[in-house]
PDB file of N, H, CA, C and O in Angstrom:
ATOM      1  N   MET A   1       6.534  56.085 189.884  1.00  0.00           N
ATOM      2  CA  MET A   1       7.523  55.105 189.902  1.00  0.00           C
ATOM      3  C   MET A   1       7.104  53.805 190.083  1.00  0.00           C
ATOM      4  O   MET A   1       6.261  53.637 190.964  1.00  0.00           O
ATOM      5  N   ILE A   2       7.590  52.577 189.294  1.00  0.00           N
ATOM      6  H   ILE A   2       8.275  52.713 188.578  1.00  0.00           H
ATOM      7  CA  ILE A   2       6.906  51.465 189.562  1.00  0.00           C
ATOM      8  C   ILE A   2       7.902  50.679 190.748  1.00  0.00           C
ATOM      9  O   ILE A   2       9.083  50.672 190.401  1.00  0.00           O
ATOM     10  N   PRO A   3       7.666  50.097 191.923  1.00  0.00           N
ATOM     11  CA  PRO A   3       8.188  49.331 192.508  1.00  0.00           C
ATOM     12  C   PRO A   3       9.319  48.250 191.873  1.00  0.00           C
ATOM     13  O   PRO A   3       8.902  47.517 190.976  1.00  0.00           O
ATOM     14  N   GLU A   4      10.660  48.119 192.271  1.00  0.00           N
ATOM     15  H   GLU A   4      10.998  48.714 193.000  1.00  0.00           H
ATOM     16  CA  GLU A   4      11.234  47.216 191.787  1.00  0.00           C
ATOM     17  C   GLU A   4      10.475  45.785 191.837  1.00  0.00           C
ATOM     18  O   GLU A   4      10.231  45.323 190.722  1.00  0.00           O
ATOM     19  N   PRO A   5      10.112  45.102 192.813  1.00  0.00           N
ATOM     20  CA  PRO A   5       9.797  44.038 192.542  1.00  0.00           C
ATOM     21  C   PRO A   5       8.868  44.006 191.258  1.00  0.00           C
ATOM     22  O   PRO A   5       9.221  43.491 190.197  1.00  0.00           O
ATOM     23  N   LEU A   6       8.053  44.409 191.401  1.00  0.00           N
ATOM     24  H   LEU A   6       7.767  44.828 192.262  1.00  0.00           H
ATOM     25  CA  LEU A   6       6.824  44.493 190.412  1.00  0.00           C
ATOM     26  C   LEU A   6       7.755  44.753 189.069  1.00  0.00           C
ATOM     27  O   LEU A   6       7.215  44.122 188.161  1.00  0.00           O
ATOM     28  N   THR A   7       8.570  45.218 188.730  1.00  0.00           N
ATOM     29  H   THR A   7       9.008  45.730 189.468  1.00  0.00           H
ATOM     30  CA  THR A   7       9.530  45.435 187.637  1.00  0.00           C
ATOM     31  C   THR A   7      10.127  44.467 187.199  1.00  0.00           C
ATOM     32  O   THR A   7      10.240  44.432 185.973  1.00  0.00           O
ATOM     33  N   LYS A   8      10.758  43.274 188.046  1.00  0.00           N
ATOM     34  H   LYS A   8      10.666  43.302 189.041  1.00  0.00           H
ATOM     35  CA  LYS A   8      11.030  42.371 187.949  1.00  0.00           C
ATOM     36  C   LYS A   8      10.113  41.119 187.517  1.00  0.00           C
ATOM     37  O   LYS A   8      10.412  40.285 186.662  1.00  0.00           O
ATOM     38  N   VAL A   9       9.188  41.153 188.121  1.00  0.00           N
ATOM     39  H   VAL A   9       8.945  41.830 188.816  1.00  0.00           H
ATOM     40  CA  VAL A   9       8.062  40.022 187.633  1.00  0.00           C
ATOM     41  C   VAL A   9       7.475  40.212 186.167  1.00  0.00           C
ATOM     42  O   VAL A   9       6.941  39.371 185.445  1.00  0.00           O
ATOM     43  N   GLY A  10       7.746  41.667 185.916  1.00  0.00           N
ATOM     44  H   GLY A  10       8.180  42.351 186.502  1.00  0.00           H
ATOM     45  CA  GLY A  10       7.087  42.281 184.670  1.00  0.00           C
ATOM     46  C   GLY A  10       8.007  41.816 183.449  1.00  0.00           C
ATOM     47  O   GLY A  10       7.622  41.400 182.357  1.00  0.00           O
ATOM     48  N   HIS A  11       9.308  41.988 183.900  1.00  0.00           N
ATOM     49  H   HIS A  11       9.620  42.327 184.788  1.00  0.00           H
ATOM     50  CA  HIS A  11      10.465  41.333 182.727  1.00  0.00           C
ATOM     51  C   HIS A  11      10.188  39.936 182.566  1.00  0.00           C
ATOM     52  O   HIS A  11      10.012  39.392 181.476  1.00  0.00           O
ATOM     53  N   GLY A  12      10.158  39.432 183.567  1.00  0.00           N
ATOM     54  H   GLY A  12      10.300  39.874 184.452  1.00  0.00           H
ATOM     55  CA  GLY A  12      10.095  37.486 183.451  1.00  0.00           C
ATOM     56  C   GLY A  12       8.762  37.343 182.618  1.00  0.00           C
ATOM     57  O   GLY A  12       8.621  36.784 181.530  1.00  0.00           O
ATOM     58  N   LEU A  13       7.755  38.026 183.444  1.00  0.00           N
ATOM     59  H   LEU A  13       7.869  38.480 184.328  1.00  0.00           H
ATOM     60  CA  LEU A  13       6.531  37.477 182.459  1.00  0.00           C
ATOM     61  C   LEU A  13       6.858  38.299 180.967  1.00  0.00           C
ATOM     62  O   LEU A  13       6.593  37.561 180.018  1.00  0.00           O
ATOM     63  N   PHE A  14       7.152  39.079 180.726  1.00  0.00           N
ATOM     64  H   PHE A  14       7.368  39.678 181.496  1.00  0.00           H
ATOM     65  CA  PHE A  14       7.388  39.444 179.259  1.00  0.00           C
ATOM     66  C   PHE A  14       8.068  38.347 178.548  1.00  0.00           C
ATOM     67  O   PHE A  14       7.547  37.821 177.564  1.00  0.00           O
ATOM     68  N   GLY A  15       9.348  37.940 179.065  1.00  0.00           N
ATOM     69  H   GLY A  15       9.771  38.367 179.864  1.00  0.00           H
ATOM     70  CA  GLY A  15      10.235  37.144 178.594  1.00  0.00           C
ATOM     71  C   GLY A  15       9.323  35.603 178.543  1.00  0.00           C
ATOM     72  O   GLY A  15       9.572  34.870 177.587  1.00  0.00           O
ATOM     73  N   PHE A  16       8.338  35.159 179.515  1.00  0.00           N
ATOM     74  H   PHE A  16       8.135  35.755 180.292  1.00  0.00           H
ATOM     75  CA  PHE A  16       7.658  34.085 179.391  1.00  0.00           C
ATOM     76  C   PHE A  16       6.561  34.208 178.111  1.00  0.00           C
ATOM     77  O   PHE A  16       6.504  33.311 177.270  1.00  0.00           O
ATOM     78  N   VAL A  17       5.720  35.370 178.044  1.00  0.00           N
ATOM     79  H   VAL A  17       5.766  36.099 178.727  1.00  0.00           H
ATOM     80  CA  VAL A  17       5.062  35.552 177.187  1.00  0.00           C
ATOM     81  C   VAL A  17       5.702  35.704 175.517  1.00  0.00           C
ATOM     82  O   VAL A  17       5.058  35.346 174.531  1.00  0.00           O
ATOM     83  N   SER A  18       6.803  36.182 175.475  1.00  0.00           N
ATOM     84  H   SER A  18       7.326  36.472 176.277  1.00  0.00           H
ATOM     85  CA  SER A  18       7.618  36.252 174.431  1.00  0.00           C
ATOM     86  C   SER A  18       8.083  34.534 173.868  1.00  0.00           C
ATOM     87  O   SER A  18       8.204  34.331 172.660  1.00  0.00           O
ATOM     88  N   THR A  19       8.238  33.763 174.559  1.00  0.00           N
ATOM     89  H   THR A  19       8.140  33.928 175.540  1.00  0.00           H
ATOM     90  CA  THR A  19       8.525  32.595 174.148  1.00  0.00           C
ATOM     91  C   THR A  19       7.066  31.703 173.672  1.00  0.00           C
ATOM     92  O   THR A  19       7.078  30.893 172.746  1.00  0.00           O
ATOM     93  N   LEU A  20       5.944  31.999 174.422  1.00  0.00           N
ATOM     94  H   LEU A  20       5.934  32.657 175.174  1.00  0.00           H
ATOM     95  CA  LEU A  20       4.931  31.411 174.144  1.00  0.00           C
ATOM     96  C   LEU A  20       4.091  32.045 172.724  1.00  0.00           C
ATOM     97  O   LEU A  20       3.037  31.650 172.226  1.00  0.00           O
ATOM     98  N   SER A  21       4.917  33.076 172.339  1.00  0.00           N
ATOM     99  H   SER A  21       5.774  33.397 172.744  1.00  0.00           H
ATOM    100  CA  SER A  21       4.395  34.089 170.808  1.00  0.00           C
ATOM    101  C   SER A  21       4.733  33.087 169.938  1.00  0.00           C
ATOM    102  O   SER A  21       4.220  33.249 168.831  1.00  0.00           O
ATOM    103  N   VAL A  22       5.428  32.093 170.048  1.00  0.00           N
ATOM    104  H   VAL A  22       5.845  31.962 170.947  1.00  0.00           H
ATOM    105  CA  VAL A  22       6.216  31.142 168.838  1.00  0.00           C
ATOM    106  C   VAL A  22       4.982  30.170 168.743  1.00  0.00           C
ATOM    107  O   VAL A  22       5.240  29.317 167.894  1.00  0.00           O
ATOM    108  N   LEU A  23       3.720  29.978 169.303  1.00  0.00           N
ATOM    109  H   LEU A  23       3.510  30.672 169.993  1.00  0.00           H
ATOM    110  CA  LEU A  23       2.713  29.623 169.079  1.00  0.00           C
ATOM    111  C   LEU A  23       1.693  30.079 167.985  1.00  0.00           C
ATOM    112  O   LEU A  23       0.972  29.395 167.259  1.00  0.00           O
ATOM    113  N   VAL A  24       1.874  31.733 168.101  1.00  0.00           N
ATOM    114  H   VAL A  24       2.460  32.289 168.691  1.00  0.00           H
ATOM    115  CA  VAL A  24       1.244  32.568 166.798  1.00  0.00           C
ATOM    116  C   VAL A  24       1.930  32.622 165.748  1.00  0.00           C
ATOM    117  O   VAL A  24       1.365  32.419 164.673  1.00  0.00           O
ATOM    118  N   HIS A  25       3.709  32.990 165.809  1.00  0.00           N
ATOM    119  H   HIS A  25       4.168  33.155 166.683  1.00  0.00           H
ATOM    120  CA  HIS A  25       4.498  32.692 164.523  1.00  0.00           C
ATOM    121  C   HIS A  25       5.592  32.687 165.059  1.00  0.00           C
ATOM    122  O   HIS A  25       5.815  33.364 166.063  1.00  0.00           O
ATOM    123  N   PRO A  26       6.549  31.867 164.449  1.00  0.00           N
ATOM    124  CA  PRO A  26       8.106  31.466 165.010  1.00  0.00           C
ATOM    125  C   PRO A  26       8.782  32.640 164.914  1.00  0.00           C
ATOM    126  O   PRO A  26       9.718  32.593 165.713  1.00  0.00           O
ATOM    127  N   ILE A  27       8.764  33.710 164.301  1.00  0.00           N
ATOM    128  H   ILE A  27       8.004  33.749 163.652  1.00  0.00           H
ATOM    129  CA  ILE A  27       9.556  34.864 164.509  1.00  0.00           C
ATOM    130  C   ILE A  27       9.402  35.654 165.501  1.00  0.00           C
ATOM    131  O   ILE A  27      10.306  36.448 165.761  1.00  0.00           O
ATOM    132  N   LEU A  28       8.252  35.618 166.261  1.00  0.00           N
ATOM    133  H   LEU A  28       7.518  34.974 166.050  1.00  0.00           H
ATOM    134  CA  LEU A  28       8.020  36.439 167.440  1.00  0.00           C
ATOM    135  C   LEU A  28       8.876  36.655 168.625  1.00  0.00           C
ATOM    136  O   LEU A  28       9.222  37.781 168.982  1.00  0.00           O
ATOM    137  N   PRO A  29       9.275  35.375 169.339  1.00  0.00           N
ATOM    138  CA  PRO A  29       9.873  35.220 170.130  1.00  0.00           C
ATOM    139  C   PRO A  29      11.550  36.032 169.811  1.00  0.00           C
ATOM    140  O   PRO A  29      12.001  36.921 170.534  1.00  0.00           O
ATOM    141  N   ALA A  30      12.226  35.495 168.643  1.00  0.00           N
ATOM    142  H   ALA A  30      11.860  34.773 168.057  1.00  0.00           H
ATOM    143  CA  ALA A  30      13.246  36.373 168.222  1.00  0.00           C
ATOM    144  C   ALA A  30      13.006  37.712 168.180  1.00  0.00           C
ATOM    145  O   ALA A  30      13.891  38.374 168.722  1.00  0.00           O
ATOM    146  N   LEU A  31      12.029  38.379 167.678  1.00  0.00           N
ATOM    147  H   LEU A  31      11.310  37.841 167.237  1.00  0.00           H
ATOM    148  CA  LEU A  31      11.726  39.916 167.473  1.00  0.00           C
ATOM    149  C   LEU A  31      11.735  40.483 168.613  1.00  0.00           C
ATOM    150  O   LEU A  31      12.370  41.531 168.734  1.00  0.00           O
ATOM    151  N   SER A  32      10.847  39.777 170.018  1.00  0.00           N
ATOM    152  H   SER A  32      10.332  38.926 169.920  1.00  0.00           H
ATOM    153  CA  SER A  32      10.715  40.248 171.043  1.00  0.00           C
ATOM    154  C   SER A  32      11.966  40.133 172.002  1.00  0.00           C
ATOM    155  O   SER A  32      12.070  40.963 172.905  1.00  0.00           O
ATOM    156  N   ALA A  33      12.759  39.312 171.877  1.00  0.00           N
ATOM    157  H   ALA A  33      12.674  38.638 171.143  1.00  0.00           H
ATOM    158  CA  ALA A  33      13.930  39.482 172.089  1.00  0.00           C
ATOM    159  C   ALA A  33      14.797  40.419 172.010  1.00  0.00           C
ATOM    160  O   ALA A  33      15.317  41.032 172.942  1.00  0.00           O
ATOM    161  N   ILE A  34      14.952  40.533 170.958  1.00  0.00           N
ATOM    162  H   ILE A  34      14.530  40.035 170.201  1.00  0.00           H
ATOM    163  CA  ILE A  34      16.081  41.965 170.088  1.00  0.00           C
ATOM    164  C   ILE A  34      15.371  43.036 170.581  1.00  0.00           C
ATOM    165  O   ILE A  34      15.998  43.500 171.534  1.00  0.00           O
ATOM    166  N   LEU A  35      14.277  43.689 170.359  1.00  0.00           N
ATOM    167  H   LEU A  35      13.768  43.313 169.584  1.00  0.00           H
ATOM    168  CA  LEU A  35      13.558  44.746 170.909  1.00  0.00           C
ATOM    169  C   LEU A  35      13.868  44.919 172.222  1.00  0.00           C
ATOM    170  O   LEU A  35      14.423  45.975 172.530  1.00  0.00           O
ATOM    171  N   PHE A  36      13.577  43.928 173.258  1.00  0.00           N
ATOM    172  H   PHE A  36      13.126  43.071 173.008  1.00  0.00           H
ATOM    173  CA  PHE A  36      13.432  44.080 174.536  1.00  0.00           C
ATOM    174  C   PHE A  36      15.203  44.537 174.899  1.00  0.00           C
ATOM    175  O   PHE A  36      15.569  45.439 175.653  1.00  0.00           O
ATOM    176  N   VAL A  37      16.018  43.660 174.152  1.00  0.00           N
ATOM    177  H   VAL A  37      15.721  42.927 173.539  1.00  0.00           H
ATOM    178  CA  VAL A  37      17.410  43.759 174.605  1.00  0.00           C
ATOM    179  C   VAL A  37      18.159  45.200 174.130  1.00  0.00           C
ATOM    180  O   VAL A  37      19.096  45.797 174.659  1.00  0.00           O
ATOM    181  N   LEU A  38      17.296  45.550 172.803  1.00  0.00           N
ATOM    182  H   LEU A  38      16.534  45.065 172.373  1.00  0.00           H
ATOM    183  CA  LEU A  38      17.652  47.188 172.191  1.00  0.00           C
ATOM    184  C   LEU A  38      17.063  48.232 173.286  1.00  0.00           C
ATOM    185  O   LEU A  38      17.646  49.216 173.741  1.00  0.00           O
ATOM    186  N   TYR A  39      15.695  47.745 173.608  1.00  0.00           N
ATOM    187  H   TYR A  39      15.221  46.945 173.238  1.00  0.00           H
ATOM    188  CA  TYR A  39      15.309  49.052 174.822  1.00  0.00           C
ATOM    189  C   TYR A  39      15.928  49.047 176.043  1.00  0.00           C
ATOM    190  O   TYR A  39      16.261  50.111 176.564  1.00  0.00           O
ATOM    191  N   GLU A  40      16.158  47.825 176.651  1.00  0.00           N
ATOM    192  H   GLU A  40      15.887  46.961 176.227  1.00  0.00           H
ATOM    193  CA  GLU A  40      17.088  47.785 178.030  1.00  0.00           C
ATOM    194  C   GLU A  40      18.772  48.818 177.767  1.00  0.00           C
ATOM    195  O   GLU A  40      19.186  49.790 178.398  1.00  0.00           O
ATOM    196  N   LEU A  41      19.488  47.943 176.383  1.00  0.00           N
ATOM    197  H   LEU A  41      19.152  47.153 175.870  1.00  0.00           H
ATOM    198  CA  LEU A  41      20.754  48.756 176.332  1.00  0.00           C
ATOM    199  C   LEU A  41      20.315  50.244 175.899  1.00  0.00           C
ATOM    200  O   LEU A  41      21.340  50.920 175.801  1.00  0.00           O
ATOM    201  N   ASP A  42      19.528  50.762 175.696  1.00  0.00           N
ATOM    202  H   ASP A  42      18.696  50.213 175.775  1.00  0.00           H
ATOM    203  CA  ASP A  42      19.374  52.149 175.138  1.00  0.00           C
ATOM    204  C   ASP A  42      18.900  52.879 176.521  1.00  0.00           C
ATOM    205  O   ASP A  42      19.420  53.963 176.786  1.00  0.00           O
ATOM    206  N   GLU A  43      18.089  52.415 177.268  1.00  0.00           N
ATOM    207  H   GLU A  43      17.667  51.534 177.054  1.00  0.00           H
ATOM    208  CA  GLU A  43      17.804  52.633 178.859  1.00  0.00           C
ATOM    209  C   GLU A  43      18.923  52.883 179.546  1.00  0.00           C
ATOM    210  O   GLU A  43      19.100  53.926 180.175  1.00  0.00           O
ATOM    211  N   SER A  44      19.762  51.924 179.467  1.00  0.00           N
ATOM    212  H   SER A  44      19.618  51.076 178.956  1.00  0.00           H
ATOM    213  CA  SER A  44      20.953  51.769 180.408  1.00  0.00           C
ATOM    214  C   SER A  44      22.010  53.023 180.136  1.00  0.00           C
ATOM    215  O   SER A  44      22.688  53.591 180.992  1.00  0.00           O
ATOM    216  N   PHE A  45      21.962  53.304 178.683  1.00  0.00           N
ATOM    217  H   PHE A  45      21.411  52.843 177.987  1.00  0.00           H
ATOM    218  CA  PHE A  45      22.731  54.436 177.839  1.00  0.00           C
ATOM    219  C   PHE A  45      22.382  55.597 178.798  1.00  0.00           C
ATOM    220  O   PHE A  45      23.125  56.121 179.628  1.00  0.00           O
ATOM    221  N   HIS A  46      20.736  55.969 178.427  1.00  0.00           N
ATOM    222  H   HIS A  46      20.133  55.543 177.752  1.00  0.00           H
ATOM    223  CA  HIS A  46      20.650  56.967 179.056  1.00  0.00           C
ATOM    224  C   HIS A  46      20.494  57.504 180.355  1.00  0.00           C
ATOM    225  O   HIS A  46      20.514  58.674 180.737  1.00  0.00           O
ATOM    226  N   LEU A  47      20.327  56.392 180.996  1.00  0.00           N
ATOM    227  H   LEU A  47      20.311  55.441 180.686  1.00  0.00           H
ATOM    228  CA  LEU A  47      19.939  56.625 182.399  1.00  0.00           C
ATOM    229  C   LEU A  47      20.896  55.829 183.448  1.00  0.00           C
ATOM    230  O   LEU A  47      20.702  55.730 184.660  1.00  0.00           O
ATOM    231  N   CYS A  48      21.956  55.296 182.711  1.00  0.00           N
ATOM    232  H   CYS A  48      22.114  55.377 181.727  1.00  0.00           H
ATOM    233  CA  CYS A  48      23.296  54.466 183.512  1.00  0.00           C
ATOM    234  C   CYS A  48      22.586  53.560 184.084  1.00  0.00           C
ATOM    235  O   CYS A  48      23.071  53.460 185.211  1.00  0.00           O
ATOM    236  N   ASP A  49      21.581  52.717 183.969  1.00  0.00           N
ATOM    237  H   ASP A  49      21.187  52.799 183.054  1.00  0.00           H
ATOM    238  CA  ASP A  49      21.567  51.891 185.155  1.00  0.00           C
ATOM    239  C   ASP A  49      22.028  50.697 184.212  1.00  0.00           C
ATOM    240  O   ASP A  49      22.394  50.617 183.039  1.00  0.00           O
ATOM    241  N   GLU A  50      21.805  49.625 185.474  1.00  0.00           N
ATOM    242  H   GLU A  50      21.508  49.690 186.427  1.00  0.00           H
ATOM    243  CA  GLU A  50      22.303  48.189 184.772  1.00  0.00           C
ATOM    244  C   GLU A  50      21.326  47.458 184.016  1.00  0.00           C
ATOM    245  O   GLU A  50      20.392  46.943 184.630  1.00  0.00           O
ATOM    246  N   ALA A  51      21.396  47.356 182.943  1.00  0.00           N
ATOM    247  H   ALA A  51      22.154  47.775 182.444  1.00  0.00           H
ATOM    248  CA  ALA A  51      20.555  46.617 181.957  1.00  0.00           C
ATOM    249  C   ALA A  51      20.520  45.170 181.906  1.00  0.00           C
ATOM    250  O   ALA A  51      19.596  44.517 181.421  1.00  0.00           O
ATOM    251  N   TYR A  52      21.790  44.605 182.540  1.00  0.00           N
ATOM    252  H   TYR A  52      22.541  45.135 182.933  1.00  0.00           H
ATOM    253  CA  TYR A  52      21.835  43.296 182.359  1.00  0.00           C
ATOM    254  C   TYR A  52      20.871  42.382 183.401  1.00  0.00           C
ATOM    255  O   TYR A  52      20.241  41.347 183.187  1.00  0.00           O
ATOM    256  N   ASP A  53      21.035  43.278 184.736  1.00  0.00           N
ATOM    257  H   ASP A  53      21.547  44.119 184.910  1.00  0.00           H
ATOM    258  CA  ASP A  53      20.013  42.684 185.773  1.00  0.00           C
ATOM    259  C   ASP A  53      18.523  42.344 184.995  1.00  0.00           C
ATOM    260  O   ASP A  53      17.890  41.288 184.984  1.00  0.00           O
ATOM    261  N   GLU A  54      18.206  43.696 184.330  1.00  0.00           N
ATOM    262  H   GLU A  54      18.719  44.554 184.338  1.00  0.00           H
ATOM    263  CA  GLU A  54      16.746  43.275 183.659  1.00  0.00           C
ATOM    264  C   GLU A  54      16.613  42.302 182.533  1.00  0.00           C
ATOM    265  O   GLU A  54      15.638  41.580 182.329  1.00  0.00           O
ATOM    266  N   ILE A  55      17.962  42.385 181.663  1.00  0.00           N
ATOM    267  H   ILE A  55      18.754  42.972 181.829  1.00  0.00           H
ATOM    268  CA  ILE A  55      17.889  41.432 180.570  1.00  0.00           C
ATOM    269  C   ILE A  55      17.732  39.713 181.147  1.00  0.00           C
ATOM    270  O   ILE A  55      17.042  38.840 180.622  1.00  0.00           O
ATOM    271  N   ARG A  56      18.618  39.583 182.394  1.00  0.00           N
ATOM    272  H   ARG A  56      19.179  40.293 182.821  1.00  0.00           H
ATOM    273  CA  ARG A  56      18.822  38.408 182.851  1.00  0.00           C
ATOM    274  C   ARG A  56      17.209  37.762 183.402  1.00  0.00           C
ATOM    275  O   ARG A  56      16.725  36.649 183.194  1.00  0.00           O
ATOM    276  N   GLU A  57      16.851  38.507 183.884  1.00  0.00           N
ATOM    277  H   GLU A  57      17.244  39.411 184.053  1.00  0.00           H
ATOM    278  CA  GLU A  57      15.095  38.654 184.497  1.00  0.00           C
ATOM    279  C   GLU A  57      14.289  38.275 183.099  1.00  0.00           C
ATOM    280  O   GLU A  57      13.520  37.316 183.047  1.00  0.00           O
ATOM    281  N   PHE A  58      14.542  39.091 182.041  1.00  0.00           N
ATOM    282  H   PHE A  58      15.168  39.870 182.083  1.00  0.00           H
ATOM    283  CA  PHE A  58      13.774  38.420 180.945  1.00  0.00           C
ATOM    284  C   PHE A  58      14.062  37.081 180.409  1.00  0.00           C
ATOM    285  O   PHE A  58      13.196  36.369 179.902  1.00  0.00           O
ATOM    286  N   LEU A  59      15.215  36.778 180.524  1.00  0.00           N
ATOM    287  H   LEU A  59      15.918  37.357 180.936  1.00  0.00           H
ATOM    288  CA  LEU A  59      15.739  35.194 179.928  1.00  0.00           C
ATOM    289  C   LEU A  59      15.472  34.235 181.041  1.00  0.00           C
ATOM    290  O   LEU A  59      15.770  33.058 180.840  1.00  0.00           O
ATOM    291  N   TYR A  60      14.825  34.662 182.468  1.00  0.00           N
ATOM    292  H   TYR A  60      14.583  35.619 182.632  1.00  0.00           H
ATOM    293  CA  TYR A  60      14.490  33.713 183.368  1.00  0.00           C
ATOM    294  C   TYR A  60      13.088  33.397 182.989  1.00  0.00           C
ATOM    295  O   TYR A  60      12.659  32.255 183.158  1.00  0.00           O
ATOM    296  N   GLY A  61      12.496  34.151 182.588  1.00  0.00           N
ATOM    297  H   GLY A  61      12.845  35.079 182.452  1.00  0.00           H
ATOM    298  CA  GLY A  61      11.042  34.047 181.768  1.00  0.00           C
ATOM    299  C   GLY A  61      10.911  33.408 180.410  1.00  0.00           C
ATOM    300  O   GLY A  61       9.882  32.862 180.014  1.00  0.00           O
ATOM    301  N   PHE A  62      11.948  33.509 179.777  1.00  0.00           N
ATOM    302  H   PHE A  62      12.785  33.953 180.099  1.00  0.00           H
ATOM    303  CA  PHE A  62      11.897  33.298 178.415  1.00  0.00           C
ATOM    304  C   PHE A  62      12.489  31.557 178.593  1.00  0.00           C
ATOM    305  O   PHE A  62      11.981  30.732 177.833  1.00  0.00           O
ATOM    306  N   ALA A  63      13.428  31.136 179.486  1.00  0.00           N
ATOM    307  H   ALA A  63      13.841  31.806 180.103  1.00  0.00           H
ATOM    308  CA  ALA A  63      13.273  29.929 179.873  1.00  0.00           C
ATOM    309  C   ALA A  63      12.410  28.994 180.707  1.00  0.00           C
ATOM    310  O   ALA A  63      12.259  27.773 180.667  1.00  0.00           O
ATOM    311  N   ALA A  64      11.900  29.930 181.462  1.00  0.00           N
ATOM    312  H   ALA A  64      12.022  30.922 181.495  1.00  0.00           H
ATOM    313  CA  ALA A  64      10.287  29.246 181.781  1.00  0.00           C
ATOM    314  C   ALA A  64       9.607  28.731 180.875  1.00  0.00           C
ATOM    315  O   ALA A  64       9.220  27.563 180.853  1.00  0.00           O
ATOM    316  N   GLY A  65       9.319  29.953 179.685  1.00  0.00           N
ATOM    317  H   GLY A  65       9.633  30.902 179.703  1.00  0.00           H
ATOM    318  CA  GLY A  65       8.330  29.462 178.484  1.00  0.00           C
ATOM    319  C   GLY A  65       8.776  28.617 177.761  1.00  0.00           C
ATOM    320  O   GLY A  65       7.884  27.990 177.191  1.00  0.00           O
ATOM    321  N   LEU A  66      10.237  28.163 177.405  1.00  0.00           N
ATOM    322  H   LEU A  66      10.962  28.673 177.868  1.00  0.00           H
ATOM    323  CA  LEU A  66      10.476  26.790 177.154  1.00  0.00           C
ATOM    324  C   LEU A  66      10.561  25.907 177.760  1.00  0.00           C
ATOM    325  O   LEU A  66      10.553  24.794 177.233  1.00  0.00           O
ATOM    326  N   VAL A  67      10.654  26.048 178.859  1.00  0.00           N
ATOM    327  H   VAL A  67      10.660  26.952 179.286  1.00  0.00           H
ATOM    328  CA  VAL A  67      10.474  24.631 179.751  1.00  0.00           C
ATOM    329  C   VAL A  67       8.612  24.060 179.746  1.00  0.00           C
ATOM    330  O   VAL A  67       8.276  22.879 179.842  1.00  0.00           O
ATOM    331  N   VAL A  68       7.518  25.396 179.592  1.00  0.00           N
ATOM    332  H   VAL A  68       7.791  26.355 179.514  1.00  0.00           H
ATOM    333  CA  VAL A  68       6.336  25.290 179.533  1.00  0.00           C
ATOM    334  C   VAL A  68       6.220  24.703 178.204  1.00  0.00           C
ATOM    335  O   VAL A  68       5.438  23.752 178.206  1.00  0.00           O
ATOM    336  N   LEU A  69       6.809  24.991 176.923  1.00  0.00           N
ATOM    337  H   LEU A  69       7.444  25.763 176.921  1.00  0.00           H
ATOM    338  CA  LEU A  69       6.720  24.437 175.750  1.00  0.00           C
ATOM    339  C   LEU A  69       7.297  22.720 175.473  1.00  0.00           C
ATOM    340  O   LEU A  69       6.767  21.834 174.803  1.00  0.00           O
ATOM    341  N   LEU A  70       8.217  22.706 176.052  1.00  0.00           N
ATOM    342  H   LEU A  70       8.648  23.425 176.596  1.00  0.00           H
ATOM    343  CA  LEU A  70       8.708  21.452 176.330  1.00  0.00           C
ATOM    344  C   LEU A  70       8.101  20.582 176.312  1.00  0.00           C
ATOM    345  O   LEU A  70       8.033  19.686 175.470  1.00  0.00           O
ATOM    346  N   ALA A  71       7.368  20.789 177.614  1.00  0.00           N
ATOM    347  H   ALA A  71       7.423  21.517 178.298  1.00  0.00           H
ATOM    348  CA  ALA A  71       7.030  19.914 178.421  1.00  0.00           C
ATOM    349  C   ALA A  71       5.510  19.577 177.876  1.00  0.00           C
ATOM    350  O   ALA A  71       5.137  18.411 178.004  1.00  0.00           O
ATOM    351  N   ARG A  72       4.624  20.517 177.284  1.00  0.00           N
ATOM    352  H   ARG A  72       4.927  21.464 177.180  1.00  0.00           H
ATOM    353  CA  ARG A  72       3.607  20.384 176.187  1.00  0.00           C
ATOM    354  C   ARG A  72       3.927  19.616 175.107  1.00  0.00           C
ATOM    355  O   ARG A  72       3.023  19.276 174.343  1.00  0.00           O
ATOM    356  N   GLU A  73       5.247  19.226 174.873  1.00  0.00           N
ATOM    357  H   GLU A  73       5.981  19.502 175.493  1.00  0.00           H
ATOM    358  CA  GLU A  73       5.549  18.943 173.718  1.00  0.00           C
ATOM    359  C   GLU A  73       5.549  17.077 174.030  1.00  0.00           C
ATOM    360  O   GLU A  73       5.030  16.211 173.326  1.00  0.00           O
ATOM    361  N   VAL A  74       6.304  16.912 175.295  1.00  0.00           N
ATOM    362  H   VAL A  74       6.726  17.615 175.867  1.00  0.00           H
ATOM    363  CA  VAL A  74       6.214  15.550 175.966  1.00  0.00           C
ATOM    364  C   VAL A  74       4.895  14.932 176.096  1.00  0.00           C
ATOM    365  O   VAL A  74       4.471  13.831 175.743  1.00  0.00           O
ATOM    366  N   VAL A  75       4.374  15.892 176.673  1.00  0.00           N
ATOM    367  H   VAL A  75       4.718  16.786 176.960  1.00  0.00           H
ATOM    368  CA  VAL A  75       2.686  15.469 177.199  1.00  0.00           C
ATOM    369  C   VAL A  75       2.013  15.096 175.905  1.00  0.00           C
ATOM    370  O   VAL A  75       1.577  13.946 175.878  1.00  0.00           O
ATOM    371  N   LEU A  76       1.828  15.876 174.762  1.00  0.00           N
ATOM    372  H   LEU A  76       2.182  16.811 174.784  1.00  0.00           H
ATOM    373  CA  LEU A  76       1.307  15.670 173.425  1.00  0.00           C
ATOM    374  C   LEU A  76       1.961  14.390 172.776  1.00  0.00           C
ATOM    375  O   LEU A  76       1.646  14.046 171.637  1.00  0.00           O
TER     376      LEU A  76
END
């Protein structure tokens, strides 16, 4: 089993990378967010764990990616 702090970092990192994937194609962030939420809700249903904390961690990374993209636009 993966240690909990590592999974928190992984969820945030996936959110961050998902946001940056807009540089490849505009649909990728929405697609990865939908797939992540569906996966977490399915996992929550089958394992009876709290998916909302993991979705929140994903959204923290997603927001951090947005900040980086916005800062990039301001600088350019």
